[in-house]
N, C-alpha and C positions, 0 to 999 in steps of 0.2 A: 504494500500500500504506500502511495506517495505521501510525504509529509504534508500536514495541513498548513496552508499558508493563508492567514486571514487577508481578505482583499481590502484595499484602500485603508489600511490600518492607520497610517499617518494622518490621512484626511479625516478619518473618524475622530481621532484624538483632537484634532484642530476644531472640528465642528462643535464638540462639547466643551472645549476649553473655557469659554466664558460663563458656563452654567455651574452653579453650585448644585451638585447632584446628590442629594441626600437619599432619594429613592429613584432607582433606575430599573426600567423594564427592557430586557433583552428577549425579544420574541422568537429568536432563532439562534440560540446560543451555540449550537453545533459543538465543535471540539473545544470551545472556550477561548479562542484566540483573541477576538475583540474584547471579551470580558476581562481577560487578564490585563490587557493594556488599559482598559477603562478603570478597573479597580486600582491599578497602580497609579494612574494619573489623578484619580479622585479619592484620596484617603478619607474624604468627608462622607463617602457613601455609607449609609447606615443599613440599607437593605437593597440587595441586587437580586431582582427576580429573573432567574435563568430558566427560560421556557423553550421547549422543543417538542415537536410531535413524535420525534424518533427516540425511543427509549435507549437505544445504543449510543446516541449522541449525548444524552444526559449522563451516561456512565463515564464517557470520555471527559466531559466537562467537569464532573465531580473530581476527577483526578487532577485536571489542570487547575482547578480553582480551590484546591484543598487548603492553601495558605489563607484563604478568605472564607472558609466554610461557615464561620459564625455570622457572616454578613449575607451569605447567599441563601436564597430560598429557591429550590428547584421545583419546576412545574412541568409535568408531562402532559402535553396537550397543545392545541393550536393557539397561536397568538390572536386569532380572531375572537377568542373567548376571553380576552383580557378583562372585560367587565365582570366576569364571574370569578376571576382570581383575586382581584384587588378591590379594596373598599376605600382606598384613599388615592389622592392624586399623586402623580409621579413627576419628576423633574426632567427625565430624559427617556426616550424610547429609541431603540435600534431594531430595525428589521433587515436582515440579510437574506434576501429572497432566493427561491429556486432550490435546486438540488445541490448538496454539498460534495466536496471532493471525496470524503470518506464513503458517502453513499455510492458515488460513481465507481469507486475503487473496490467496493465489496461486491464480488461477482453475484452472490446469491440474491442480492436485492433486485437485480434485473433492470437497473437503470441504464446500463451501457451495453453496446454490442461489441465491445472490445474483447469480452469474454463470454463464453456460452453459459447461460443461466436461465432459470425459470423466469417467465415474463410476469414480473410482479409490479414493481415501481411504486408501491405504497410507502409513503414516508412514515406512517404509523402502520407497522406490519399486522396489526390486529384489527384494523378498521377498513371498511369499504371494499369496492370492487377492485380486482387486479387488472392489469393491462391484458393479460391472457383472456379474461372474460370479455373485455370490450372488443378485442380483435376477433374473437370467435363467435360472438353472440349478437353484436350490433348489425342491423340491416345494412346493406351496401350503401344506401344513400346517406344514412346517419354516419357511417364510418368515413365516407368521403367528406361530409360536412365538417366532421371533427378534425380531419387532417388539414382542411383548408382554413378553418377558423382558428385553431390553436397552433398549427404548424406553419401557416401561410404557405402551404405546399401547392404549387400550381398543377402538379400531376395527381392531385388528390383522387379524382374519379378513376383514373387508370389504375392507381395503386389499390384502391378499395375493390375494384372489379377483380383484380388479380388475386387479392387476399381471399376473397369469397370463393374463387375457383380452387385455391390451394386448400382451404379449410373443408371443402366438400370431400376431399380425399383423405385428409388427416388434420387433426387439431393442431393449431400453431401454438406450441407450448414454450419455446425458448427464444432468447434474444437473437441468436444467430439464424434460426429458422425464419424469423420475421425480417431481419436485415437482408438475408439472401433473397427472400421473396421480393422485397422492394427493389433490390439491385437488379434483378432480372427484368424489371419493368422500366426502371429509370437508370440507365447506365451511368457510371461514375464519370464526372467531369470536374477536374481540379481537385482540391484538397478535401472538400466537404463530401462526406459519405452520403449517398442518396437517401439513406434511411434516417438521417439526423433529424429532419423536421417531423417525420412520423413519430419518432421516439419522443421528441419534445411534446408533440400534440397529445400523445397518450399519457405522458407523465402529468401534464397540466390537467387533463380530464380526470385521471385517477384521483388526484389530490385536490381537485377543485381549486387550483392555485389562484386563479383570477378572482374567484368569489371570496377566497380567504383574504386576498390583498385588499379588496374593496371594503369588506366588513371590518377587517383588522385595523386598517388605517383610520376609519371613522371612529371605531371604538377607542382606539388609542388617543386620538385627538381630544376626545371628550374627557379623558382622564389626565391629560397633560395640564400641568399648572401654568398660570400666566408666566411668560418669559422662559418656560421650559422649551426644550428642543426635541425634534423628531428627525431621525436620519433613516433613509431607506436606500438600500443597495439592490438594484435590479440587474438581471442578466440577459433579458431579451426584450425586444421592442414592445411586445404586448403588455408585459408588466410595466415597463417604463411609461408607456402612454397612459396607463391607468393611474399610476402614481402621480404623474404630471397633471392629469386632469383633476384629480381630487384636490391636490394642493392648490391648483390655480382657481378652482371654484370655491374653495373654503374661504369664508369671511373671517374665520377665527385665527388664521395664521398669516405670517409674512415669510416670503422666501429669503433664506440666508444667502443663497447664491442664485443669481439670475438664471444660470444654466446648470445643467447636470455636470458633475465633476467626473472625469474619466481617469483611469490609472495612467501613471507616467510610463514612458517607453521602458524605463529601467525595470519597473514592476512587471510589465508584460513579458520581458525577457526572462525574469526569474520565475514567473508564474503565468504560463500561457493561458490558463483558465480565467485570468483576470481581464483578458482583452475586451470582453463585451460588457464589463461592469459599468454601471452608472450610479452615481450617488446624488441624491436630492435631499436637501435639509431645509426644514421650516422651523420657525419660532412662533410659539403661541403669543398672541397679542395680550397686552396687559389690561 
């Protein structure tokens, strides 16, 4: 497994530097990289809420954050339910959206086609439908619409038609089965594997990622105290457009940066997975 490198770490520290963070909500704590840096930079933190849907991520974060265990409250669940976890306002909120490096690198989770594995893709492995169920049970038109809507895949109808033909003969159970079936319909051009957008679309659908983003941001903004800040890191255009829209339309916040912050060239060279990251930061009006 590749080492976990928190994305835009320096920029996150800068974003929260002016804020006295007594109470902080980290809605996607992952392996705890951002949390370690924030707890180090803000010794005034009294309670750090470390939330994640993935129980294996929480185990990693507990190890990473052991020096601050008296300050940290771990929550296994979705950040969209922040209102049910907290009964007081917070000074800071961080959401690092999308799939994590450790999820991509754990073959049996089924997020990546670099390794053959069961088609799962659930961030919480105990909840909801799997990608295998969607691929094998959705009607052809719904499958095509899913690939187009969440993957922005132009060949969505061709791919859906081909997958329906494949599944008539045998159930599509693994990541490589799916990736190979897509590649037979859409030949590879350039560096991007033709199944990349299909996998993105399935992952978003399985985890209701856009619904979670919308609900979670609105919930978090309602719990943010005046002059508190919220930072959101997104990794694809669908997420970023939703974050941008909510922040632009909210009358409760002001943008800290006019445009999204992107990783430096140096960071992208060290961590290629950071290339598509965008950071947006807002401050609650007083």
